[in-house]
C-alpha positions in Angstrom: -8.6 66.5 -8.6 -6.1 67.3 -10.6 -7.6 69.8 -13.2 -6.2 72.3 -16.0 -6.6 76.0 -14.8 -7.4 78.5 -17.9 -4.6 80.8 -16.4 -2.6 80.9 -19.6 -0.3 77.7 -19.0 0.9 75.1 -16.8 3.4 77.1 -14.5 0.2 78.2 -12.9 -1.4 75.1 -13.0 1.5 73.4 -11.0 1.7 76.1 -8.6 -1.9 75.2 -7.6 -1.5 71.9 -7.3 1.6 72.2 -5.3 -0.3 74.9 -2.9 -2.5 72.3 -2.2 -1.1 69.6 -1.5 1.4 71.6 0.7 -1.7 72.9 2.5 -2.9 69.4 2.8 0.1 68.2 4.3 0.5 70.9 6.4 -3.2 70.4 7.4 -2.4 66.7 8.0 0.4 67.1 10.3 -1.1 70.5 12.3 -4.3 68.3 12.9 -2.5 65.1 14.0 -0.4 67.1 16.5 -3.2 69.0 17.9 -5.2 65.7 18.3 -2.4 64.4 20.0 -1.2 66.9 22.6 -4.9 68.0 23.8 -5.8 63.8 24.0 -2.7 63.0 25.8 -2.9 66.0 28.2 -3.6 65.1 31.9 -2.2 66.2 35.4 -3.0 64.6 38.5 -2.7 67.1 41.4 -3.2 65.8 45.4 -5.6 67.9 47.7 -5.6 67.0 51.1 -4.5 63.1 50.6 -7.4 63.6 47.4 -6.1 62.9 44.0 -7.9 64.9 41.6 -6.8 64.7 37.8 -7.6 67.0 35.2 -8.4 65.5 31.4 -9.1 66.8 28.5 -12.3 64.7 28.7 -13.5 66.9 31.6 -14.5 70.0 28.9 -16.6 68.9 26.5 -15.0 71.6 23.8 -11.8 69.5 23.8 -13.4 66.8 23.3 -14.9 67.7 20.2 -11.5 69.5 19.3 -10.0 66.0 19.4 -12.3 64.6 17.4 -12.6 67.5 15.2 -8.6 67.5 14.3 -8.2 64.1 14.2 -11.0 63.9 11.3 -8.9 67.2 9.3 -5.6 64.9 9.7 -7.4 61.5 8.3 -9.2 63.3 5.4 -6.5 65.4 4.5 -4.3 62.1 4.4 -6.9 60.4 2.2 -6.8 63.5 0.0 -3.3 63.2 -0.1 -2.8 59.6 -1.1 -5.6 60.5 -3.8 -3.7 63.1 -5.1 -0.6 61.4 -5.5 -2.4 58.3 -7.2 -3.7 60.9 -9.7 -0.3 62.6 -10.2 1.0 58.8 -11.1 -1.8 58.1 -13.9 -0.7 59.3 -17.2 -1.5 61.9 -19.0 -2.9 62.2 -22.8 0.8 62.5 -23.5 1.3 59.3 -21.9 3.7 61.0 -19.7 3.3 60.6 -15.8 1.9 63.7 -14.4 -2.1 63.3 -13.8 -3.8 63.3 -17.2 -7.1 62.7 -15.0 -9.8 65.7 -15.1 -12.7 65.2 -12.8 -16.0 65.5 -14.0 -17.9 68.2 -12.0 -19.7 65.8 -9.5 -16.1 64.5 -8.0 -15.5 68.8 -8.1 -18.8 69.0 -6.0 -18.0 66.2 -3.5 -14.2 67.4 -2.8 -15.5 71.3 -2.6 -18.3 70.0 -0.3 -16.1 67.8 2.0 -13.4 70.5 2.0 -16.0 73.5 3.1 -17.8 71.2 5.9 -14.4 70.3 7.1 -13.2 73.9 7.5 -16.7 74.9 9.1 -16.3 71.9 11.7 -12.9 72.7 12.3 -13.3 76.5 12.7 -16.3 75.9 15.3 -14.1 73.1 17.5 -11.2 75.8 17.7 -13.8 78.4 18.7 -15.1 76.3 21.1 -12.0 75.2 22.2 -11.0 79.0 22.5 -13.8 79.8 24.4 -13.3 77.1 27.3 -9.4 78.0 27.2 -10.0 81.3 28.3 -12.9 80.2 30.8 -10.0 77.8 32.4 -7.6 80.6 32.2 -9.3 83.6 33.8 -12.4 81.6 35.3 -15.7 83.2 35.5 -15.9 85.4 38.9 -19.4 86.1 37.9 -20.6 82.6 38.1 -18.2 81.8 40.6 -16.0 79.3 38.7 -12.5 79.8 39.3 -9.4 79.8 37.2 -7.8 76.0 37.0 -5.1 76.8 34.8 -3.4 78.2 38.8 -4.0 74.9 40.0 -3.0 72.8 36.5 -0.5 74.9 34.8 1.6 71.8 33.0 -1.8 70.6 31.4 -3.2 74.2 30.5 -0.2 74.9 28.8 -0.1 71.4 26.9 -3.5 72.2 26.1 -2.8 75.7 24.8 0.1 73.9 22.6 -2.9 71.6 21.1 -5.4 74.7 20.8 -2.7 76.8 18.9 -1.9 74.0 16.5 -5.9 73.6 16.0 -5.8 77.2 15.1 -3.2 77.0 12.4 -5.2 74.1 11.2 -8.6 75.7 11.0 -6.5 78.4 8.8 -4.9 75.7 6.5 -8.7 74.3 6.2 -9.9 77.7 5.3 -7.2 78.3 2.7 -8.0 74.5 1.1 -11.8 75.4 1.2 -10.8 78.6 -0.7 -8.4 76.4 -3.6 -11.0 73.5 -3.7 -13.8 76.7 -4.4 -11.5 77.9 -6.9 -11.1 74.4 -8.7 -14.6 73.9 -8.7 -15.7 77.4 -10.0 -13.4 77.4 -13.0 -14.7 74.6 -14.0 -18.1 76.3 -14.9 -16.1 79.2 -16.5 -16.7 79.8 -20.3 -14.2 80.8 -22.7 -15.5 83.6 -25.0 -14.8 83.2 -28.9 
C-alpha cells in the first residue's frame, strides 16, 4: 500500500501515490460507466408485427464485459478506500500521512489481484471488440448479417460502453505496472 520509495525523496514517493490513486479513481469511473452503458443497452424493433428486442445478454461477450468492468470498478473502489484509510494513519513522526509500510505478503496480494484484474479486463475487452466487429460488419462467409444496420441505437450505446472499457483496460494495465513496481522495489537492496 503506502510504501517508501528509494528514489531519493518524499516528492517522488508522493507522485507515485498520487498517480496510483488517480488511476484507480479513473478505473473505477470508467469501469462503472462501461458496465452501466452496456447493461442498460436495449432496443426493440418491429418486423411484420413481431417485436424483436436486442439486449446485451444476446452476446455472451458483452455479458462478460459487464461482469469484468463492474468487478474492476468495485475492486478499484475498495483499493481507493484502503488507500484513504492508510493515508489517515499517523506516520512514525506522529503526523498523518500514511506511515504504515505493508509487508511483502500484502504487496504480493495487491500485485496478484491487480495483475488478475488487468488480464481479465483486457480479455473481456478483446472479446467484446471481436463481437462488436461481427455485429457491425457481419460475417458473410457464415451468412451472418450485420445487426447494427437494424439496431443502430443499440450499437452506438454498446460502442460507447466498449470504448469506456478499452480506456478502463489501459488504466488497469498501468495500475498493474505500478503495483509491480511497488512490489519489486521491496526486494531491491541498497549497496553499501
